[in-house]
N, C-alpha and C positions, 0 to 999 in steps of 0.2 A: 373785886373778884377776880379772884383768881380764873384763867380758860378753861381749865378743867371742869372747874365746880361753875363757872357759865354754860359751856355746853352741856351737861348733865341736866341745871333747871330749863332752860332753855326746851321750849313743847317739841317733842316729836313730827316727822312727818306721820304721815299715812305710809304703810307697807307695801301700798299699791304704786301711789307715787315715784317712791324710792324706785321702786322697781321697772319704774317704766324709765325713770333717767335712766339708768345701769343699762336700759335694752335700745333707749334712746345712742345712749353715749357709743354701746357695741357696735350698732347697727351703721351710727355715725362715722365708726373706727375703720370698720370693713368696706363702708364704698367709699371712704379717702383710699384705702389701703389698695382696694381692687379698681379705681381709677386710678391713681400712681403707680399700679402694677399695669396697664391697662398702658397710660401713656408711654412707660419706660419701655414697652415689649413693644410699642408698635416705632417707638423712636429709637431701638436695641433690639432689632430681633435674633432670634438665635437662630445661627446656621451655621451647619456643622459640614462641612467638606473634611476627608478626610482622606489623601494620597498615600492608599495601601499599594504594600508590593507585591508586583504580579507575583504569582503562586500556580505554579503548575502539578494538579496533585494525582496521582495513581490509581487507579478501582478502588485500593483499601484507602485510599483518604492519606497515604504516606505523603512527605513531598518530594518529590519532583525535580523539581528546577523552581529557581525564582529571581528574580531582578531587582533592583535597587527601585524603591518610588520613585518619583519625580520627583521630588526635595532630597534624593541621595541618603532614605532613610533604610534600616530594613525595620521592617515595619508591616508583617502579616495578618491579616486578618481573621481572626479569629468566628468558628463557625459555634454554635449554638450548644453542638452538643461535644463540642470537640472540650468541654475542660472538664478536667477529672475533680469527683466531688471532693479530694483532700484536698488539692490547692482550692476551688471557692471554701472551705470552712477555712483552711488555713490564711486567705485573704479578708475574709468578714471578721475573725477572730481579732488579729491580729491591725486592722486599720476603721472598721467599722464595726462594731456587734449588732450595734442598732439600725442595719443597714433598712432593712423590708421595714420597720414601724415609725419614721419620722419624714416627713416632706424635705427633707434635703440640705435642713438643716438642725442639727440636733441642739436644741436649745439647754438642755443637762450638761450637756461638755460645753458649748459656748459659756456656760455660769463659772461653770468650776472653771475653764481654760482665765476666764476674765479673773478670776479671783486672784488663782494661782500667780499668775503674772504680775500683776498685783501686789501680790502678797510680797513675791520677791525680788519684782522691781525690776524683772526682765520677761522673757520668755521663757520659761518652763517644759509649758505644754502646750501642742494643737487642740483647735476644736474640729478641726473640716472631716465633713464626711467624704465619704470617696463621692459620692454624688459633685462636692462641692473640689473635688480635686480632677475629677473629669473637667468641671468649670475652668480652672486654671489651667489646665492641659492641652484644652481646645484654645484659653485666650490666653495664651500664658505672661504674669506680667509679673514686677516685682513686687517682693510681700510688705503690703503697708496695711495698715486698718482699712485704711480708704479700699483700696484692691481687693480686702475679705468681706467689704461691702457687695462689691461686682459681685465677685464670686459667686454669695450668697443666694441675690437677685439669679444670676446665672443659671445654680443649684435648681429654684423651683421654676424656672423653666424647663428646666431639663426632666424635673421630676412632672411637671404638666404635657410634658411634648412624648415622652418614653416611659416604657415600661422599668421596675427594678430591674430586672434579668438583665434589660438590653443595657441599661445604663452603665451594670456593673460590666455587661459589656465591652462596653464602650471605656471604662477603665480596665481591663487588661489588654483591650489592642492598644493604649496611647501610654501608657506605664513605662519609665525610662527605664534601659538597662548597661547605661553609657554606652558611652562611643555614638555610634550611628544607629544604634540596635532600641527597637521601640515595640513594647507590647510583649506576652507570655509568648505567641507561640513562634516569633521572631527570636525568645530567648531560647525556648527548647529544641528550636534545630538546627542556633546555632552553637550554641554551646552541652547538647546533650543527642543529638542528631536525630531526635524523636518527634512527635504531636505531645504536646500539653495533657492530649488525655490517656497517654502510655507513662508520663512523671510516678516516679515511687516517689514517699512519703517523703523522701528526705531530700529530692529535688524540688518538691515540691515550694519546702518550708524553704527550699535554698533561693528559689527564682522570687518568694513574699522578704525576704530580707533585704533583697538587694537595692530594690527602687529606693530603700531611704539613706543611701549612703551611695547614688552609680555611681560615683567618679572613686570613690574608696574601694568600695568593694568593687575588684574586676575579678571575673572567673577567668584564671590562667596566669592571674600576678596576685590577687590575696588571697587564696582557697584558704588558706592555714586562718585568714580574722575572719572568711564566711563561714567556714566550721563551725568557731566560737559563736558568730552571734545566730548561725543556725542552731543549735545545740541550746542559747541561751529559750530560743521560743520554742525548742522543743520541751524543754523544761517545763516553760509556760503552759503549753496543750495540756502536760499530761498532769498539774494540778488545775486544768481547767478540763481535764474528762473528755478531750474532745476527741480524741483516739485512743484504740486500744492498747496498755502499756507495753503488750506485745510490740506493736507497731511502731512504737516510739525509738525501744529500748535496739529495734536494727535500726532504722534511722541512725543514732547518730551512733551503730559502727560503723555505717557504709560511709567509706572513702571519698572525696571528693576530688577526681582525676580529670575532670573537665576544665578543656581549655575552648578559645574560642576557635572554629573552622568555618572555611569559607559555605559559602552558601550551598546544597548540594547541587551538582550536575549533571544529573541523572538524562540521559537520550537528549541532549542537549542539540540537535536539528528538530526532534519533535516539538519540545520548548519552544522552541525561536517561532516556530511554525504555529502553534499555534498562540504565540502573543502577538506576531504580526495581525493575527484572523480576527482576536477580540482584544483589541490594547485597554480597551475600558473595562476589564471586567479584572476583579482583585482573585477571584480564587478557579482557576480554569482544572475542571475537575473532567479530568482525562478517563479513556478507558485501556491503557493501557496498562497492563500485567505485572507488577512488580520483579515477581520471581523470574515469569521469561523474560520482561527486559535484561536480567542480573544475565541471567545465562546466554543469552544469546549472544550480550557483548562479551561477555566473558568466552565463548566460543570462538566469535569472529575476530578476534584480538589475535590469539593463540594462535590459530586459522595464518592470520595474514603475515606473523614471524615467520611463518613456514617459509610462504611466497616469493618474502622478501628476494631473497637469495637470485628467485628470476627474476628480477625487475619489476615485480608486481606489488604494488602502494595501496590500493585501495578495494572494496569490499563496502556493501550494505546489502539490508538483510530487513525486508517486512515482512512480519508476523499476522495473520487476520485469523479471528475465531468465525469459522463459517456457518455457524447456528446463529451468531447476534451479527453478525458483520465487524465486532469489534474489532478495533486495530489492538492488540497485546501486547507487539512489539517494534520496534520502529527505529534502525539503525541505518541514519545518513551516512556514516562511516564508520569505520570499525576503529579505527585512531583521529579522535576530533582533534588532539595536540597536536598531530601531525604537521605543521605550516608549511615543511618543504614540497607534501607532495599532498598537496590540498583539503587536506582533513577536512575542514571547515565545511566542504561543499556537499550539500545535502543530494546523497548519488540513489534517494528514496524518491525526489523528486529532479533529477534531472532524466534528461533528452537523449535517448541513444540509441542506437541499432539495435531491434530484436533478432539478428538472425535467422532462428527460424523458429522460434518462439510462436507466432502464429498461428503457424502451420493447422496445430491441434485445432481449434476454431473454425480454419476451412475446411479439414476435414470433415467435422460435426456439421457444419453447415450443408455441404454436399449430402450429408445421411440424409437431412431435413431433406433435400431438394430430391432424394430419388435418384439424384445422379449415380451413387455408388454403393456398396454395402463393405463390408468390412473383406470379403474373401472376393471383390471384383476383381482381375486383373487389369494391370493399367499397363504401359510401355515406357518403359525407363530404357530411351536411345536419344541420341540428338537432335534437338530441335532446333527448329528455328523460324523467331514472332520478326520479323520486317526490321532484322539487324540483329536482335534484342536472343543471345544465344548461352542459353543457361548452363550452368557444368552440376556435377555435383560435388561434395566437399573432398573426394577424394579423387574426383576427377576419371571417375569408370563410370561402366553401362552396366544394367542388370538384365537387359529387352524385359520380356513378361515377369512382373511381379505383382503380386495383390497389396490391395489399397494395403491393409493392418500391417505388411513387411515393408509397404516405403513409406508408412507414417513414422514403423519403430524406426525403421532406420534412418530418418529424416532424409528422404532421398528430395535433391533440388527440380528434377527434370520434374517428376510426377505433377508433386505440388504447384509448378508453374502450372501444367496444362491443366490442372484443376481447378485454379483460378481461372484460367479462360473459360472455361468451362461456365463457372458458376459467374463471371463477370467482376470485373474490377470492380468497378463503383458499385456494386450490391453487394461485397463485399465492404469495402468503403465503409457503406451506410450501416451495415448491422455495425462495423468498429463504432462509429457515430453513438450509437445506441448504446454500446457500451463506456462511453463518455470518454473514446481518446483525442485527448486536446488537438491533436496535431491532425487526425482527420478533419476535423471540425475546418482549422487553417486551409490544408494543403490539400484533402480529399480529391481534390477532383482533379489533378494534375500528376497524380499516382497511377503509375504503370503496374506489368504483371511483379517486374521487380518488388513492386510491395512486401508478396508474402517469402523472399530471401533476405528484409532486413531492409527493405529501397523504403522506411518510411522512420520518422522517431516515435519512438517510447518512453512512456515513465515505467519505471518500477511498478510503482502505486497501481499504475491501470493495468501491467501485464496479473499481478497479484489477485486483482479486483475480479480478475476477467476468469484467471482459471478457479477463483471459488467461487462461481458460479457454474463450472463445470461439480463441485462437489454438491449443488443446490436441485440439481436435475434441470441446469440451462437457464434459472433463473437469474436471472443480475440484479443487483443492488449495491446503492453507493456506501462505499468502507462508514460506518460511525467511528469518531472521534472522539465524540465528550459522552462523558452518563447523562444520560434524558434527551440526548439528538433525539428528534424524532424518526420517527423511520421514514424512511423514503420510497416513492414507487417503485416495486419491481418491473422488473422490464423481463418477459420472456424471450432470450436470445435461441434457445435453442428446445427442442425437445427433447423430455426425459428417454424419451429413445434412443436420441443418436447420442445424446450427453453417456446414457452409460454402454453402447458399444464404443463411444471415445476413452471411456475407460479402463473398459476392458483392455483397449491397445496398451496407454499409456502405463497400467500395471506390469506388462511382460520382460520379463529379466534374461529373454535373449536379446537384446539389443546392443548397440556398439556403446552407444551412452551409459552405458555402466563404466561407473570406476576402474583400472586395471588393475588396483591393489583390492577392489571389493567382490573379486571375482568366489571367490570360496570365502567370503563372509559370511558369520551365521549370524550377522547382526544386520541383514539388510533391511529398511524401516520399510511396511505394508507402504507403499504408494502408489499413486500415479503421480510420473511426474514428466515433465520433458524439459530437457537442454539445447542450449538454442549459443552462435559463436558467428558475431561479428564479420564482414567484409574487414580483411587486413587484423586477423585477430585484437583485435580492439574492447570487445567487449566478451565476456564472458559469463551465461545465463543459465540457469536451474531454476526450477519452478514445481513445486510438486502439493500435492493436498490427500488429505485424508475427509472421514466423514466430518474430523472436529476443527481440524486447521488448514489451513492454506500458507506455504512457507518461500517466501519469492526472493532469491540469492541471485544477486549483480558482483563480480569483481572483471580487475578490471584498475585502470589507471586512468583520474581523473583528466591528468592532460591532455589525452587519446591516445597516447604512444601506446603502440600493438607491439604485441612481444609473440613469441615462435611459440612458446611454450602452454598461452592462453586459450581455451576453449571451455566448453562447458563442462563436458564430461569429468576430466582430468583435475580442470579449477576448480569451478561451482560445482561441482556435484557433491561429493565429498561435506563441504561444509552442509550444504543439505540434509545429507543423512544425518548427521551428526547434530545438526538443532532438532529435529524428529524425532532424532533416541534419544534425546535428553529432556524434551519437552514434554513429549508424549507417544516415550514406549511402553512398547506392548498395549498399546492402546484399544481397551476393551470393545471402542464403536466395531458394531459389525463393519463390516462391506458394504458394498454397493448392489442393492439387488434389481433384479430384472423388472424393470415397469410391466405395465398391464398392454401399454402402446407398442410391446416388441414381441415378433413371433420368430420361429426358424423354420428353413425349409431348406433341402437338399441342392446344393447348386452341381457343378462339373469345375473339376478340378484345374480346366484347361483356361477358363473364363471367366468365371466366376457366375456365371450368368446361369438360370434354372435351367435345369440338364433342358437335354435335346433325346432324340430315340437313340439317337451314333455318338450319345457320351457316354463313355465308357466309365470313367471314376470320376467320383460323387462324395461330397464333404460337404458337412452341416454347417450350415451362415447366419447369422442370425439378419432380420430383414424388419423393416416399419412394413404393417400392411397397407395398403391403399398410397403408400407411398414410394414406396422402391420400386424401380420399373423391373416388372413385368414378363421385359426380351426374353426370348429365348433364344440359347446359344447357337453361336452359329460360326461355331473355329471348326466347323468340313462342310467343305461343299460338294452339291453330287455333281461329278463332269461326267457328259458322254465326249468318250473318246475312241480312236480306233483301232480293232482288231490287236495292232503293231505297237500302239502307245506311241507315235509317231506325231499325231495332232487332238485339236481336240477341237467340237462339234458346239456348234450354235444352235439355237433351234430354227433360223436362217437357213443354214446349209447342213442340217443332220439328217444323213444318207436313209434311205431303207433299210438297209442290213451293214452289216461289216463295222462294228459298232460296239462299246458295253459300255457302263455306266459304272467309272470309279470317285471315291472319296479321294479329295485331296484336303489338305489344310488353305485356311481361310488367313492368309496373312495378311496385315496392312501393311501397305505403301512403303510406308518409313520402315518396319521392320522388318522388309525384302535388304533396303541399303543397308541397313546395320548389319544382316545376317554376311552381305561381301564385302564390307568394311573389315567386319572381322575374321570376314573367310570363315565363318563356320559353317558347316551342311544346315540343308535344307531341303524343303523337297516342293520341284518346281511344277507348273502344268506346262504340259507340253503345247508346242506352239500351236496358234488358232489357226484351222484349215486355212492354206494361203488360197485358196479359189472360191473361198464366202466374200462376194462384194457390198455385205453389209459394214456400215463403218458406226464404231461406236463411239457414243457420247461422252458414254460416264466413265468413271473408272480414267482419266485425260492424267499423265504424268506432272507434277507436284515440281515445280522447280525449288528447290531447295539451297542452291548457289546458283548463281548471285543472288543479291535480296531484294524482289521489286522495288523501284523508285529510288533504289538510292544510290546516293554518289559515290563515287570512290576515287580517290588522289592516289596517282600511280609516278612512279618515276622512272621518268622518258629513258634516262640512260643506262636503266639497271634492268631495261627492256620488262617491267613485272608483268605479269600474266594471272589471268584472272579465271577460277575454276569454275567450269561446270556443273549440277548434279543434282537428279531430279530424283522424286521416290516415284515408282512405277509400280503398275499394277501386276498381280504373280504371275501372269500368263504371259508378259510382258517379257521378249529375248532380247531386242533390240530399240536402242533410241538413234534420232535423228535428231542432231542441234543444226540449226540454222542462224545467222549473225546477219541482221538487216534484209531479211528473205533470202539472203543467198546463205547454197548448202555449207554447210560448215567440216561435221565432221559426223561419222557414226561412231556408236561402242555399244560395247556390254548395258545392257539395261542396270540403273544406280551405280553404275562406276562413273568417277569420277573425271574427265576433261579439261585440258588446259590449254591457254589461249592469249595472243597479246592482242588487245584492242587497238585494231589499224589508223582508227584517227580519235581524237577530243569529241567529248559532245555527245547526247543521245545514242544508244544502241536499243537494237529490237532482238532480243533474242526470245528464237523460238522451239520448244522441242514435240517433235512428234513419235512419237511409239508404231513397233511394228503391227497396232492393231488399227491404225488410222487415226489415233487421238491426241491432239495438239494441245499445247499451253504456251502464250506470250507474256513475258516480260518488257519493261524498260527500266535501262538504268542509265547513268549518266556517269562517266568518265575525264577527268581530269590528269594531266600531265602536270606535274613537275620541273620545273627549267633545273 
């Protein structure tokens, strides 16, 4: 009986029983498949570890700098929103149009490929989905049918682990483009110098066709061949109506003039800094403003070319946004490629002498302590602090000078006096609050020279400090990364103190205005301060307005000093150029007086609240309940004889024959200054010689030699020591004693020279004509 006939005549099974068998078979197959997959998945788990090239991006997302991956590949990680729609559509239509509909393996494509290859006896078409290609890129191996099964298994693993968009992103990150370039982003940056999001349709299709033949389709070598392939696929996209006809025609007309370039090297010092700080982060999103960075780089480079003739070879710049504390420009060196002069040294991080740049912070601190106000008068005369004798930049002295003028002209002696009043350690503690690294390490060993550059600072520390001046005295750490958590704010100064400081640093009548800018109509509206280190090794200029703080350092990384190097004419012109370029005619309003500040009339002679005898008064700013309210004492009333020969005190005041007269109340150091400079001054008459009272206050101050110091002298040269004191205004003569033996008398405040009789400790005494005495000890040694 024929088989067909036997089959048709055999009794039929009930439909329900057949359904059960099919169902059981399907369930059994599913269970076996699930168990097999689970076993394979357990034995061969999916492990994805992609070594990406570290990339530093600007605030706008553009690539600033990049580094090779650990396996020496240019493989830059894409972000989800970084792929343009045209690129995505082109990739899917060409590689896997059913990508979003299959489970990693396309059965229809597999069947079609199998039949085609079987018919032709060779491989004529593939069936790899994008997911399978990702599997092969993650686990590269020889192309065989067995390995194709492995790819299918891995593809299923991928589909069960990741979303479709994540798998597509993996593909775009790993797809080869020849040489050591992998991934769409690396290809876009190295071939077209832009983000994948900015690719034109022609560029997107170009990057779509290259992965099929990455070795033979090299951009820059086979551009004509690439264009032919590109146009072929553009015709296909036109047929599929994937893109508008006009767009495709424009893409066909677009020439391919690209070739491989080096990875971007913008802000290299900044990039290296962030890369070292975040070594495991594939994408480091910085706060750098690409436009500001490019302008600063160009300005600094061009400016440095003009300075090289003076043997000045290095410059560094930092730009900070005062509102966000974000670093918008970072120039560690104006010429990174200048290997002869250390161009790869990061000047923003380098520890250098600050010169006078810390003075504004000291003056503002003194404002907050009520020690001074802008119109307060301070003395600018020679002074000795246990052997430390500071000098002004130009070696001259001004006598009496206002605080605002002392700061605007950056005088050294008033600054040292002010630091002595504030206290070195108290000031060091303030600098620690502003995160000055060297203060934390060496602050305990610093002295009064700190304010004149006797410590180490970094450009980034100074710039962050000055940025607090633009934020009402509130300090916050700089922001280097987008999304970086805000650090705690530290109130360093009061809004009132910073306002007074800002007004002083905005003045244009000052010596640190560049000489070639005196008549310029394009001076930026900024507050700024310059600094020049000892030996003219560092030139600083740091300025700010409401929007930006810009720090500029100019010098030589080698530490070589240059006579022409100074903050005024070397660093400030670059500072002005930067402000005029990045914030020209800034619409931001200037700093306004805060609620905690007020105004009062003060004596023009002392800057203190006027007394009854004060004739000239001026307006001054002050901080209520903080600034000193002590009345002016620049004059004192003295009882003198009718002939003006003698002065009387309350102990010897006669009943008649005298009258009261006003006399200037000069400090002893000023009297010495008047004498040494041969300046006329009004002195008090000598005290009544018949008075038996011995005055204990206002004893003469021995300014030379310095107490407790050791002096090494050449015995053969008969070297001498100088004796000098600062005596009170009424003193006319002083008497010098050596080891309690009378040495010589001399007019008050005039120097006396003597040759020490022997080595060892010497007691030196100074007695004034009022009977007041001062003693010091020094040690003398003789050289053979």
